[in-house]
Structure formats: C-alpha cells, structure tokens
N, C-alpha and C positions, 0 to 999 in steps of 0.2 A: 561484329566485332571481335578480335584478333585476342588472344590472350595474354599476348601486355598490356591491352587497354582493359582488359574485364576484372574487377577485383570480387574478392567475399564478399565485402560488403555491397551495400543497397548502390544501384547508379544513381547520381544526384542530380536533378535540376538548378543550376546554379543564374543567379541572378546579381544584384549590387549587392551584397553585405547579404545575403538570403542564401541558402541551400536546402533545399529537399528532398529527403533521400525518399525516392523512390521504392513499392511493394516490390516484389520478383516480376519479371516481364517476361518472359519464355522468351523473348525474337531479343534478348540482350543478354541470354546466359551461352554459356559452352558445354558442354560435356564433360572434360576433366575436372573443369573448373566445379565444374556441382558436384561432380560424383567425389571430389574432395572434402567440400562444406558438408555432404552428408556423412560421411564418416565422421566428422568431429563437428556436429552441431552445437551453436551456441547455448548456453548455457546460463539462466538469469536464476537471480537471487529475490525474490519481496516478501518484507517483514511490514506484516499486516497486524496493528495494535487497535485494540479497542477498550474501554476505562470500565474498572469497577465493577470485572466479572460478571460473571448472571444470574438471572432467578435458578437457579438450580433442581425446580422441580419440573421445569418444562428444557431441560439441556437435554440429557443424559440420551443417545440413540434405545431403541429400542433392539436386543438381541445380539451377537458382536459374532465376527468370521466374516465372509466375504461374500458379494453382491446377496441374495435373495433372503440371506439369514440375517441379516442385519437393515433398521427402518430408521432414517431422520424420526429425529424428534421435530416438535412442533417452534423450536427456536432453530432448528435446523432446515425446517421445512422449505426457504427458498432456496435451498441447495440441489433441488428433486433433478433438476436436467443435467448437469452437472456431476452426477452422483459418479460417474465412471471414472471422477478427477479426485474424487476425497477419501480421505482417509481419517478418521476422526480418531482420535488419540484420549483415552479415559484413565482416569489415574496419576496423572504426571503430575509433581510436586516442587516447593523448592525450601522447603522445609531444611535442607540439607548446609546451604547456603546462611542462617541463624542458627544450628544445633536443631536436633530433631525434635519435634513437639514445641518449637518458640513461632510464637505468630507476632514479631516485633513492632510496635507502634512508636510513632505515626505510617502509616502501614501504606496510604500512597507514594510516598517519595524512598520509601525502600522497596518495594514490590515493582516499580514499573522499569525504570532505566536496568536495574539490579538483574531483571527478568534476562537480560539479553547481553549479558556480560559475565552473571552469576559469581560475582565477587561483592566482595561486603564491600559497601561507599560510606563515605563520610558524606554526611549529606547536610551538615550543615553550610556547606561548600562546596565547590564542584569538583569532587574525587570521587569518581567512580571505582577505581580500583583495579583498572584495566578495558580495555578495547573490546565496542559490544560483538556480536557475532557476526552483523552483515558488513561490517571493517573489514574482519579477521576475513571473511569469504572477497569483500572486493579487494585486499591486496592481494587475493590470488587469482582472482579472474577478471578484474577490471581496468586493470594495465593497461587495455588497447582499446578502450574505449574512449570518449572525448570527456565523461565523467565517468570517474573510477564507480561515483557513486551519488545519488539524490536524497533528499529530504524534504519530503512533500506534508502536509496535514490538513485539516482544518482543527482549531483552534480556539479554547476559551479559558481565557487567563481567569486564574483567581490569583489575587495581589497579596493571598498569601498564603500557597500551596503547602498545608499540615506545619507551616512556620517554617519550612526548609528551604534551603536553596531549590530555585526553582527547575535548575536545570536537571532535576530530577524526578521532575513530574510533566515537561514541556520537549523532552528528548529523548529520545528511544536509540539515539544513534550517536556513538561516539569514536572518535579514531583514536583516542588515547584516554588515559585514566584521567586527566585533567582539560577535557578537550571536546563538552556537548557540542554536535553539529544539528545546531537549534533547524527547526523546519520551514522551507518556504511557502506559506498560505496562502499565497496571492497567485494565482493561476494565469495572469497576462505576464506576471515576471517568470516564472516558469518556461509557459509558450517561448517568450522573449528570448530568453534561453538557448532553448533546445533550438530554433529555428537560426539564428546567428551562430552556434556554435556548427553548423554545416557550410556555413560561407566562407570562403577560401581566407586563410588567416585566423578564422576561429573568432571566438567572443571576446578577444583580447586585442583585436586589431583596431585601433583608435578611427579607422575608417569604419568598420563596421558598426564600432559603438556610435559613432555619429549617426549611418545611417539608419540605425536602428531606436536614436532617439526623434529625428525625422518621421519616421513611419508612425510614429505612435503622437507626434505632436500632429501630423496633420491624417491622424488617421489612415492610415494607408495600409490595404492588404501587400501580406506577403507575396498572394499570386500574381499581385500586378508589376513585381519582379521579375518572374518566373516565366512569364506568359509567352516573350519571345521565344524561348529554348522550347517552351513545353508544345508550341505549335510544330517548331521545326519536329520535333522528336516522337509528336502523332503521325507523324506521314511514313514514318519507318517501320511502324506497329504491325502487329498482324491484328484481326479485326478485334479477339478476344482480349489483347496486351491492350486497344485503346478504351475499353468498355474499364479494366480496371483502372489505366489512369485518369478516368475522367471520375469514375467514384472516388478514388484517392483524393485526387482534388479537389471533391465536395465535401469528399470528409476534415479536411485540413480548413477551410472556409465555414465548415458548420463549429469546429475546435474552437477557430480563432473567434467568431463570434460571442459563443457562449463563454470563454475566457474573459473575453473584455468585460462583455456584462460583470462577470464574480468579482474581477479586476476592480471594476470601478465602483463597484457595492464596496469593496473592502477598506479601499481610500476613502473614499466619500469625494473624486473626483472627478472630471466629464474627458480627459486625455493624457493625463499624467500617471504613473503607474510607478511606485517606488517600493525599495525592500521594507516589511512590515517591522517594524520594532516589539520590545515586547510590553511596552509600556502606554505605545500611542495605535499601535495597527490593528491587535485582535481584538475584539468584541468581550470584552469584560464578562462575567456575571459573577456578583460577589453576593456572601451571604445577604437577606432583605432587600434584594434586587430586584425580586419576582416580577414587577412589571417593567421592569427596564427595558423599552425596545428594541426591536432588531433596525441597523441601518436601513435608510431605504436605499429598497430594491435588493435586500441580500434573503436569499433562500440557500438555508444549511444544506437542502437535497441535493439541488441543483451545483451549490460547490463541489459537493461530494462525488457525482456525477461526472465533474468536468475536472476532477481531477484523475478519475480514470481513465477519463478520455486521454489525460496527460502520459499518463503511466503508459498505457496502451502505445501510446507514440513515443513515447523515449524506447522504450524497447523495441517492437516494431521497426525503428529505424538503428539502432545498436548504437546507440548515445550513450548507453548506460546498461549494463547489465546487474545491476543491484539498488535498490529501491527501497526505502523503508518508510511508510508512510501509516501516519496516526489518527485516528477519525476523529478522536478529541485528546484533550489531556489529562493525567492518570486522574486527577481529582476534578471533574469536569463540574460546575453550576449550570450548565448549557440548561436550557427549557425548549425539551423536543417537543413544543405546543403546534409544530407544524402535521405532528402523526395522528392519523385515524387510531383512536384505542383501539386494540384487540384484547378480547378475553380469551386464556387460554384453559384447556383444560386435555388431558391426558396428553397424544401428539399431536393437536391438531390446533387451530385459534382461527378465530371467525372476528371479523373486523366489524363494529359498531360504528354507526354514523355517528361520532361524536369525537371533538376532539380529545386528544392524552388527558386524562387528568392524574391527580396527584392524591397522596394518602399522605395525613401524617404531617410529615418533618420536608413529606417533597414539595408542599406546596409554596417551602421558604428556599430551600435550597435548589431545587432543579432536579438534576439524574444523578448527582452526589444523594440527597435527600432519599429519590427513588429506592434506592442501592438498600439501602438502610430499611426499608419497608417490609422485607421480605425477600425469600425465596420464591414466593409463590406469587408476586405482586405481579397483576395486569400491567403497571403503568412502566413497572423495571422491563418488564417481559418484552413490552412494545415496542420500548429501544434500543434492546439486545437483538430482537428480531430483525431491525431495519438496520444495526451493523452486520449484521449475515446476509441483508440485502444486497448492501454495499459491495461484498466480497463476491455471491452472485453475479450482480452486475456486471464486475470486472473481470471474470470467469469468463463471461458469457463475448466480452469485446478479445480478451485472449484465443479463444479457442475458433472466433473467426477472423483471426490474423494471421494471415500464409505466412512462415517462414520464405525467407529469402533466398534458400542456398534451392529452392523448387523442389525438397523434400516431398513437399506432399503432409509435412508436418506443421500443427498450428506455432505460435509463439508459448504457448501453455504448456503448449505437450513436451517443452523444453523449458521450463520455469517451475521453480518448487517457489511455493507459496505458504507462510507459516504464519495463521492467520490465530491471533490467540490474546488474552488479556493475564495480567501481573496477578489477579488474583482471585479468588474462587468468586464469590458474589456477597451475600450481605454480611456473611461473616466475617469478610476480609481478609480469611486464612489463604496461606500457602499451598493447600494441599487440592488435590481433585480439579484441577486448573483448565480453564476450558480452552481444548487445543484444537485447531483444524488443522492438516498439512493436505493444500491440493496441488494438482499439478505432478511434478516428483520426476519427470526425464524419465521414466520406465525404470526408475532404481528401487524409489520408497512402492510398498504398498498404496493400489485405489481400489475402489469402489468397497473399503473394509471401516471396521469399527474393531481397534485393539482395545479392548477393555481388560487392563491389567490386572491380578489378582492383589498385587501388593505396588507399593507407590514407587515410580521411576522417575528420578530425576532428569530435571526439565535440565540440565547442564550436559547429560549425556544424550537427548536428542539433539540438542545442538552441534553436539561432537559428532554423532550418525551425520548427521547433514553434512557434516563439513567435509567431513572423509569418504563419504558412500556416496552421496550428491555430487560432490565437487572434486572428488578424487584429491584432495587436499591430506599433503602429509603433516597430520597435527597426530599428536598423541595425548592431548590434554588440554582443554578451556574449562575456566575457573576450576569448579570442585569436582569436575566430571571424572570418574571411572574406568569409565569403555563404553563402546557403542551399542545398540540395542537392536540386536539380530531380528525381533518380530518387526522392526519396522520396514524391513525390505521384501523385495521382490524375493 
C-alpha cells in the first residue's frame, strides 16, 4: 500500500451501509506515516460519573506520594491491577461555586451537572450557566472525528429529582448553558450509530439508514455485510495480522450480540430498537417502589459491561475522542440487589454469600437511601465498590487495545479518564470529593496519591486537564484561578 492510500486512521472493511475500522495491522502500514502518527498521538477524554458520593470511611488511600508510598483503599481495591495508571486526588472541593462553607439544597440537582461546568445553575429550568468540561475539550480535539462527543450511561429515572428540572441530574454533558446532551442508554442504538457512521456517506445517508433498519428487522449481523472484503483482505496479511483480524471480528460479533440483548431488554421488544425517551425508556425507581420488578432479561451489570465495550469500540476506532458516561443518575433510587453484600474493614473488604442488604431508609429508597445511612455503611460501600469495578473493567479493555499507529501504546496510554462524584457522601457536602484520574497521556502523575493539605477547587483540576493534558489555550474555566502543578509529571 502506497502513501496515497494509507491514512492515519484505521483501515476500514466496508459493505452495504457498514464500515468496520480495523485494528492496526503491520501489513498495511508504512514507516513514514507511522512515524508521523507516533509523534502526534491521538488524545482522548472520558468523563465517568457515579452518584451520591462514597462511604468515606472506606475511600481514602493509605499514605501519599508515588509508588509504594501509598496503598489503595478498600473501595479502590479493584484498581490494583492498574495502579500504575492511577492518580487519586484527595481534598478536592466545589465550595467556591456557592461561596465557601455553604452546601446548598437541594443537593443532587446542584452538585451533578454543575460539577462539570463549575457555574451556578438555575435548577428550576435547564440553565446551567455554561458548557461542561467535556464539551469544551470536544471543541478543541473532536473536530476530526465522526462524533465530536458521545454521551452514554445506565440510568434510573426518578419522576421528581429534587423537585427541580431533570436535566440537572440526568445529564453531565452540556454543549451550552441551555443545551443538555442527554445520554443514550440503549447499547444497540449506540452500536448501530458507530457502525453506520463508518460506512460511505455516514449515518445521515438515507440508503445507510434504510440498510441499518433492514439489519435490525432481519436480525442480520454487520459481519455478513463485510465478509467478502474480509476474506479478500485476509489473503494479503501476514500470519500475525490474520490472527489480529480474526480476533477483532470475533470481538465485534460478541459486542453486537450482547448489545442486542441489552437493547431488547431496555425497550421490551425483540427486533426494534428506538432512542429512549425520559418518560418511557428508562427503568423507573420511585420512593415506595422497592419491590418494582426489573424488565424481563435486564441486568444492570451486563448493561454496564456492554457500555464499556462500546466506549472501547468508539475510542479504538477513533469515531470519537470525547465521551461522558453516567453510571447512574444523580439521585438514584435504583436497587442494586444483584450485588452480593460486602463487609468492609480497614483497607479491605470481604464478600459474603448474601444479597445486598439495606438499612433504615435504604429499604424504601434504594441506593439514594443507602447513601444517607452513614459513611461506614456496608450496603452503601458495596455499591460504591461496584462503580470502581466498572472503571477497572474499562481500564482493562483500554489497556489491551493497541493504538492504530503501531507505536506500541495502548488506547489507555493516550486517554485521560476523570472518574468522580459531585458530592462527598452521606453528608452530601461539596468538600473532599471522591476523584480519580486515570491514564494521563504521560502528562499527569500516575501511581500517585495526591493528598492536598488544603482544599483544591474542582474548577482548577478541570483547567489543568484542559491546559496541560490537551494543550488548550484556555485561561479560565468557571470560577478557576489557575492550574494545579502538583497533578503534573
């Protein structure tokens, strides 16, 4: 393949209305293009949100500094295999947003989306006061991708979140002060969007839209559309590249089948997948509805795992460089009864052979109730740990996905992940927010616990990531006063 036909993006298998971006194959690369792409690696940003804070008794790491100077806590224990990629940042706060020492109510609607814009909202209507950090980054790095950004998540609607506008608790991504970008919760919808976008003409082509509908109606795998081109390509590849190609096609088939199962469960149909709506497509959990049954075939853990598959797919194909992922809505009434109870003590925990138990209010209000049962509550901590497990699961995928430029770097190496909640924990305060930065692209410290003696404004953390992580020419974000040098290598 000569330099005129080689591109810095992955080569693509194409069929009728379908395109599959391939992993990096040495047989299809050329040295000069390889060198250029290595010099300017793809940079990505993932904002991963979880609700209600954490059980503070089990969150803080032991020690501070680099390497062996610190240890992961009981709640952070699932990150142990990926500790070399992780920076835990302690004593981050958002009090400066609402004046020092003030923790306003209602908390959920004022602590969720505003955590990512660092602006004072009007929670009675969809007015946030500014765009969120992911959208500011997307304006800088997302222009060459098919999607400037994606918004995904698992959700649990509450019909009356804090009595305020639902956008404040159901969307962490806003492109403007009055434009919330609600997440897509249907994995099949996301999968179809990614696959169709790779096809000639993109997802807006009427022909491609018709073919996408045909695939769904007739339950046809996307692999059926690219099989002929894959067979032709295989003959041109080295033995090792053939193995990479086969592994890639197998993984696509696996993601497709699992996404289809979750999409069916979320919509209650067997063949048709439609964009969820706030009033009908989310599983509702309301106060007093503790015994409300799950939709047939739905499993929250499977849902979260498929979302991790799709995030990985979107990043490794360079269809987008910016994703926001809500593991749950800000005021979650969800009952995480699929989890096994864990008992926490000191820096570790032990799973017991019993389902997740609830205490006091938790029996009535699900996860939100558990969050009010105290910072040493095993039920609350068990759900917290599950959120961290989903981060670890995603990091595992990204660390095993090789960059398409042949640099030997993983997708995780070039991705900055901000994993956090907008409140502290059972107190619902704006101080000591649980914050983890993963990846870092070689710019941010890793295998490090940054335990600041004084509160560091959350807006300054966002500004540091934008300026230093992505080289953006931005002097201020929200109420920020400057970058945080201690976060940097």
